[in-house]
C-alpha positions in Angstrom: 70.0 94.9 152.8 71.2 96.1 149.6 72.1 93.9 146.8 75.5 93.8 145.1 75.9 93.4 141.4 77.7 90.4 140.2 79.3 90.0 136.9 78.1 86.9 135.1 78.9 85.4 131.5 75.9 83.7 129.7 76.3 81.4 127.0 73.5 81.2 124.2 72.9 78.9 121.2 75.8 78.7 118.7 78.4 79.2 121.6 77.6 82.9 121.6 78.7 84.6 124.9 78.0 87.8 126.5 78.3 89.5 130.0 75.6 90.6 132.2 75.0 92.1 135.6 73.3 90.0 138.4 71.7 92.0 140.9 71.0 89.3 143.4 72.5 88.6 146.8 74.5 85.8 145.4 75.6 84.9 141.8 73.7 82.0 140.2 75.2 78.6 139.9 77.1 77.5 136.7 74.9 76.2 133.8 71.9 77.7 135.5 69.0 78.7 133.0 68.5 82.6 133.2 66.3 85.1 131.3 68.4 88.2 130.3 67.9 91.6 128.5 68.1 91.6 124.8 67.6 93.7 121.9 64.2 95.0 122.2 63.1 92.0 124.3 64.4 89.1 126.4 66.6 86.0 125.6 67.3 82.7 127.3 70.8 81.5 128.2 72.9 79.6 130.7 75.4 80.8 133.1 79.0 80.0 131.8 81.2 81.8 134.4 81.0 83.9 137.6 83.1 85.6 140.1 86.9 86.2 139.4 86.8 83.8 136.3 84.1 86.0 134.7 86.0 89.2 135.5 89.3 87.8 134.0 87.4 86.6 130.8 85.7 90.1 130.7 88.9 91.9 130.3 90.7 89.4 127.8 87.8 88.3 125.6 86.8 89.9 122.5 83.2 89.9 123.6 84.3 91.4 127.0 83.5 94.9 128.2 86.8 95.5 129.8 86.9 97.5 133.0 83.3 99.2 132.4 80.3 97.3 133.7 78.2 95.5 131.0 75.2 97.5 130.0 72.6 94.9 130.3 71.4 92.8 133.1 70.2 89.3 133.8 66.5 89.5 134.9 65.8 86.2 136.7 66.3 82.5 136.8 64.2 80.7 134.1 61.5 78.0 135.0 61.5 74.6 134.3 58.6 75.1 131.8 60.7 77.9 130.0 63.6 75.3 129.9 61.6 72.8 128.2 60.2 75.3 125.6 63.8 76.5 124.8 64.9 72.9 124.1 62.1 72.6 121.5 63.3 75.6 119.7 66.1 73.5 118.1 63.9 72.0 115.4 62.1 75.3 114.8 65.7 77.1 114.1 66.4 74.3 111.5 63.1 74.5 109.7 63.6 78.3 109.7 67.1 77.8 108.0 65.7 75.8 105.3 63.0 78.0 104.7 65.4 80.9 104.5 67.8 78.9 102.1 64.8 78.5 99.6 64.4 82.2 99.5 68.3 82.6 98.9 67.9 80.3 96.0 65.0 82.2 94.5 66.9 85.7 94.7 70.0 84.1 93.1 72.5 84.9 95.9 75.7 83.2 96.2 76.0 82.6 100.0 75.5 79.8 102.4 73.2 80.1 105.3 75.0 78.4 108.4 72.5 78.9 111.0 69.2 80.5 112.2 68.5 81.6 115.7 65.2 82.9 117.0 65.3 85.1 120.0 63.5 83.9 123.2 60.7 86.3 122.8 60.3 85.7 118.9 60.9 89.4 118.5 64.0 88.9 116.3 65.4 86.3 113.9 69.2 86.2 113.3 70.5 84.5 110.1 74.1 83.8 110.0 75.8 83.1 106.6 79.2 82.7 104.8 80.1 84.1 101.5 83.4 84.8 99.5 82.2 88.1 98.5 80.0 90.9 99.5 76.4 90.0 99.0 73.6 92.5 98.5 70.9 90.9 100.5 68.3 93.7 100.9 65.8 92.0 98.7 66.3 88.8 100.9 65.7 90.7 104.1 62.3 91.9 102.8 61.3 88.5 101.7 62.2 87.0 105.1 60.4 89.7 107.0 57.2 89.1 105.0 57.5 85.4 105.5 58.2 85.1 109.3 56.5 88.6 110.3 59.3 89.6 112.6 62.8 91.6 112.8 65.4 90.0 110.4 69.0 90.4 111.0 71.6 89.0 108.7 75.2 88.4 110.0 78.1 87.5 107.7 80.7 85.3 109.5 83.9 83.5 108.6 84.6 79.9 108.3 86.3 79.8 111.7 83.1 81.4 113.5 81.1 78.8 111.5 82.9 76.0 112.9 82.5 77.6 116.3 78.7 77.8 116.0 78.2 74.3 114.6 80.9 72.7 116.8 82.3 69.1 116.2 84.9 66.6 117.2 88.6 67.4 115.9 91.3 64.9 114.9 92.4 64.8 118.5 89.2 63.2 119.6 87.9 66.2 121.6 85.5 68.9 120.9 86.6 72.0 118.9 88.6 74.4 121.0 86.8 77.4 119.5 83.5 75.8 120.5 84.5 74.6 123.9 86.9 76.9 125.8 88.9 79.1 123.3 87.8 82.7 124.3 89.0 84.4 121.0 89.7 83.2 117.3 93.2 84.5 116.6 94.7 84.4 113.2 97.2 81.5 112.4 99.7 81.9 109.6 102.2 79.6 108.1 105.1 81.0 109.9 103.8 79.3 113.1 104.1 75.9 111.5 107.6 76.6 110.0 109.0 77.7 113.5 107.8 74.3 115.0 109.2 72.3 112.0 105.9 70.9 111.0 104.7 69.5 107.8 103.6 72.4 105.4 101.0 70.1 103.9 97.6 72.0 104.3 95.7 68.8 104.8 97.9 67.8 107.7 97.8 71.1 109.6 94.3 72.5 108.7 91.2 71.9 110.7 87.7 71.2 109.9 87.0 74.9 108.9 89.8 74.6 106.0 92.1 76.9 107.9 95.2 76.3 110.0 94.4 74.6 113.3 94.1 77.0 116.3 96.1 74.7 118.4 99.2 75.7 116.4 99.6 78.7 118.4 99.6 77.1 121.8 103.1 76.1 121.9 104.6 78.4 119.6 106.1 80.9 122.1 107.9 77.9 123.8 109.5 77.0 120.4 110.6 80.5 119.9 112.1 80.9 123.3 113.8 77.6 123.3 115.4 78.2 119.8 117.2 81.3 121.0 119.6 79.1 123.0 120.6 77.1 119.9 122.7 78.0 116.9 120.8 78.6 113.7 120.6 75.8 111.2 123.0 76.0 108.4 125.6 78.2 110.3 129.2 77.3 110.3 130.7 76.8 113.8 134.3 76.7 114.9 134.7 73.6 117.2 137.7 71.4 118.4 137.3 69.5 115.0 137.5 72.6 113.0 134.6 74.1 111.0 131.3 72.2 111.3 127.9 73.0 109.9 124.7 73.1 112.1 122.4 70.6 110.4 119.4 70.1 113.1 118.6 71.3 116.5 116.6 69.0 119.0 115.2 71.4 121.5 113.6 68.8 123.7 116.6 66.8 124.2 119.0 69.7 123.8 121.2 68.2 121.2 122.6 69.6 117.9 123.7 67.7 115.0 126.9 68.9 113.2 128.7 67.9 110.0 132.4 68.4 109.2 133.8 69.5 106.0 134.7 65.8 105.1 131.0 64.9 105.5 131.1 63.3 109.0 128.2 63.6 111.2 128.0 63.9 114.9 125.4 64.6 117.7 126.7 66.7 120.5 124.8 68.1 123.5 124.3 71.7 123.6 126.4 72.0 127.0 129.2 70.2 125.5 129.0 72.4 122.3 129.3 75.5 124.5 132.4 74.2 126.1 133.9 73.4 122.6 133.2 76.9 121.3 135.0 78.5 124.4 136.5 81.7 123.2 135.3 81.6 119.6 133.0 84.4 119.2 129.4 84.4 120.2 127.9 82.1 117.8 125.8 80.5 120.6 124.2 83.4 122.4 122.8 82.3 125.8 119.4 83.4 126.9 119.6 86.8 128.6 119.2 86.7 132.4 116.9 89.2 134.4 119.9 91.1 135.4 121.3 91.5 131.9 117.8 92.7 130.7 117.7 95.1 133.5 121.1 96.6 132.5 120.0 96.7 128.9 116.9 98.6 129.7 118.9 101.1 131.8 121.2 101.5 128.9 118.5 102.2 126.5 116.9 104.6 128.9 120.1 106.4 129.1 120.5 106.6 125.5 117.1 107.9 125.0 118.0 110.6 127.5 121.1 111.6 125.8 119.2 111.7 122.5 116.6 114.0 124.0 119.4 116.4 125.4 121.0 116.5 122.1 117.7 117.5 120.4 117.1 120.1 123.0 120.7 121.6 122.4 119.9 121.6 118.5 116.7 123.5 119.3 118.6 126.1 121.4 121.1 126.7 118.7 118.6 127.0 115.8 118.7 130.9 115.9 122.6 130.8 115.6 122.5 128.4 112.8 120.0 130.7 111.0 122.4 133.5 111.5 125.3 131.7 110.3 123.3 130.7 107.2 122.3 134.4 106.7 126.1 135.5 106.8 127.0 132.8 104.5 124.5 134.0 102.0 125.7 137.6 102.5 129.3 136.5 101.9 128.2 134.6 98.9 126.5 137.6 97.4 129.6 139.7 98.1 131.8 137.1 96.3 129.5 137.0 93.3 129.6 140.8 93.1 133.4 140.8 93.2 133.4 138.1 90.5 131.0 140.1 88.4 133.3 143.2 88.6 136.3 141.1 87.7 134.4 139.7 84.7 133.4 143.3 83.4 137.1 144.5 83.8 138.3 141.4 81.8 135.5 142.2 79.1 136.9 145.8 78.8 140.5 144.7 78.5 139.3 142.3 75.8 137.7 145.3 74.2 140.7 147.4 74.4 142.6 148.2 71.2 145.8 146.2 70.3 149.1 147.3 68.9 147.8 148.0 65.4 145.0 150.2 66.7 142.1 147.8 66.0 139.9 146.1 68.9 140.7 142.5 69.6 137.8 140.0 69.5 137.4 137.7 72.2 138.1 134.1 71.3 135.4 131.6 72.3 136.6 128.0 72.2 134.3 125.1 72.4 135.0 121.5 73.1 136.6 121.3 69.5 137.3 124.8 68.9 140.7 124.8 70.5 142.2 122.1 68.3 140.9 123.8 65.3 142.1 127.2 66.3 145.7 125.7 66.8 145.5 124.3 63.3 144.4 127.5 61.8 147.2 129.4 63.4 149.7 126.9 62.2 148.4 127.2 58.5 148.4 131.0 58.9 152.0 131.1 60.0 153.0 128.7 57.1 151.2 130.9 54.5 152.5 134.0 55.9 156.3 132.7 55.7 155.5 131.5 51.9 154.3 135.0 51.3 157.3 136.7 52.5 159.5 134.4 50.4 157.7 135.0 47.1 156.0 138.6 47.2 157.8 140.1 49.8 156.5 142.2 52.7 152.6 142.2 53.0 150.9 145.6 53.2 149.4 146.7 56.6 145.9 146.3 55.1 146.5 142.8 54.0 148.0 141.7 57.3 145.1 143.3 59.3 142.6 141.5 57.1 144.4 138.3 57.5 144.5 138.7 61.2 140.8 139.6 61.4 139.7 136.5 59.4 142.2 134.0 61.0 141.2 135.0 64.4 137.7 133.6 63.8 137.0 130.1 65.5 134.0 128.0 65.6 131.2 128.7 68.0 130.6 126.5 71.2 128.0 124.5 69.3 130.9 122.7 67.5 130.5 123.6 63.9 132.6 121.6 61.5 133.5 124.6 59.1 137.2 125.2 58.8 138.6 128.8 59.0 139.6 130.2 55.7 142.8 132.2 54.7 143.1 135.4 52.5 146.8 134.5 51.7 146.1 132.0 49.0 
């Protein structure tokens, strides 16, 4: 008769748990002492769970192996003599921790040795410690290996893991959840306490480890789901009494505390408040039903399909878009060529001779050049009129010289030099 491999969870010292395969016909009973395979040897433990419970915990625990079978196997049941010998290792582990602490002080390391655990066959010694920073313990490992003549393994753990290994009684009067039944130590932040309207005093919401209590997460999802049916605190609602402000929400009794603009306070049931709101918007959104969630999921799927089709259409028209861009560039080049040709014609027209047979200069006007040019032209016209009255008609050479000097204007850089006149 072939034996069937059973999945079992074995607990060791310090609430350390691992999964193993049991090749017997039937799984061992709970809390039975077993000898299992370990790192380069054998170890002693007790059965913590078997059967379906072990399979569920194996898939959900941090120390679980998931869907793959565990790599190690449980060898046999421990004898009564082996169980008595394992109970005597408690004092030996404590004396080992004290000796290791002396070597820590001798090396001047800033670390706290939490626990020391001998393997069942004495082939390995594991020392657990906590430290705020990274510690260079290579010298300590050499000292401990020379002192105990075995393989040394140092593991740095957090304060939550330290409380899990040492265990204790919480303020609720029961053993720590992490040391008794909690499979994983999930992080707990201050937002969990805020959602439950708890005191934010660290001394009231912290456990023995100095961190926020693990039990704060147990009811957090209930608070989040329940508050979705209530209006937000501080929101202004339009009720039968007018505008009222939400002061508090009692999710257990389903009551809402409101305050009017005059300062009057009243407590109303959530169902009555919904009736008062009536057709005034959706300040209080009811919890979505299963059908509504299904419709929302279908709408999201439809939207995703439309977006995908749009992307495909865009990809199909990428070539035409590139061609349109190329045509636009060709058209812009042609326009630039036409503008350049017109500019050249304008330049030739500016260089063409005027009525007096001399070429005309191009006038460059800057920001302030236009005003100064107009002032110069006015002065030139006044000087020319005065010259006609006193000296008569000016010679052609003087007029040409005057025109040439008066047409000069400041450059674009805005020089402050005023144009001069030869008709003084």
